[in-house]
N, C-alpha and C positions, 0 to 999 in steps of 0.2 A: 426327931429327923434323923436320919442316916445319913453317915459320911457320905454315901452315893446321891442322897437325895439331895442335899446340902452343893451338890458338886465344889469341893473346895473349901466353903464355908464352914466354919465352927457348928457344932451340934445343935448351938443354942440360935444360931442366925440362920438368917434364910436367903431363898435366891429374889426373894420378891424383896425384901430391905435392899439388898444389891442394887437393885431394878430402881426402887425410888430411890436410891441414892443417886444412882444417874438420868433419872429423870429429873431430880433437883437440878444438877450442871447443866442440863439439857436445857431448862427452861430459864436459869440464870443468863446464860450464854444468849439465848435468844432475844433476851429482854436489854442486855447489853448491849447486843448489835444493831435493833428491830430500828431503832431512831435512827440510825445514821443517815440516812437517803433522804430524810422530811424533817430532820432539826431546823436546818437553815430556814426553810418556809414555814415552820411553826412559830420559830422566832420572830419572824416579821411578820407573819399573823396576829401575835401578840404586842407588837409595836417596838421589840426588840432589834436592831441589825441582825444580819445573819449568822455573822462572827461570833456573835453570842451561845450560839451553839456549842463550840467549844467547851466552853464554861456547862453546858448542859449534859454533854457527853464528858468529861473529867472528873465531874462533880461525884458519878457512880463509883468508879474506883479507888475517889480518896472516902468516900464513906464505906466503901468494902473493904478497905484495907483498915479502917476503922474497929470494925465490927467484927474483923477475923480474929481481932486480939480478944474480943469479948467472946464469941464465940469458942476460941482453942481455949479457955478458961471454961468455959460451961461444959463442954465436952471430956471432960475430966470425971462428972461427974452423969451425964445422960448425954445420948446424941437425939433423942427424942425431941425434950425442948428446945434446942437450938433448931432442930429442922421445923419445925412447926412455928416458932418464932420467926423464922427467913422466910417460910412462905406466907405468912401473914404481913409480914411487913411488904412483900413483894407485891402482893395482891393489892395493898392500901392502895402504895407507891403508884402502881399502874393506874388504878382508880385515878389517883390525884392527878397524875400526867395527864389523862384523857379528858380531866375535867376542866382544867388549865383553860381550852381553848372557850368552851362555852363562856365560863366565867371573867375569862381576859387576863389570866392572871399568872404575872412569869413566876411569882411568888410559890405558888400551887404548882406550876411545869416543876421549880426547883426542888421542891418539898418532894414532890412525886419520885423525882428521878434521884436525891435523898435516901430515900424510904427502897426504893430497889435496890440500890446499893447496899445499904443495911442488910438488905435482907440474902446478898450474896454467902451464899453458905458454902462456898468451895475448900474453906479453910477443913469443915466438916466432914465433908464428901471425901477428903481426902484422909483424914486422920480416920472417919471409917473404915477404908480399905485397909490403912496400914493395921489396925487395932484387932478387926473382923475378920482379913482373909488369909487362912493358911498361908504362909512364904510360899510354900508351892505353888498357889495361885495368885498372887499377888501381883505378877508380872501382868498375867492376861487381865484380871481385874484393873490395873492401873492402865493398862492399854483401852481396855472398855472406858474409862473416865475421859480418855484422852480424845476417844471419837466422838463419844458425846460431846465436848465441849467442842470440837471443830463442827459436828453436824451442828449444833445449837448456833456456830457462827455463820453459818452457809445458809442456815434456814431466816436465821434474824437480818 
């Protein structure tokens, strides 16, 4: 890849890698906010008070904080493994959250949200931009990161 084709990325990197990174950010933020309007009703359907939704919403960022430490360490060696692990955890977490209602399980709902939180690879996304985007284009890439974050929040 030539410098022109990479548009500010190093020669070994591609626009596709940055696009996937931004997509990961968008999906995580979508997952974070999509349950807010319905979490109280979902808790009531599972036999918990609507106030329990605060725990359901709050467990995701708590798990994301713990996972961030692991992802930060793992990105010293590779970006691929942490991003694949985060995508898998988010996917399994969403399935678990969705299956909580048919199985009538509050534990499954909480496990699903914890797994989605553990799938939060935002630290990987930020570090990728810092490590793989040339300084000249880093502000542009960081602005795109913020825009995809906001878009995920708005769509969720």
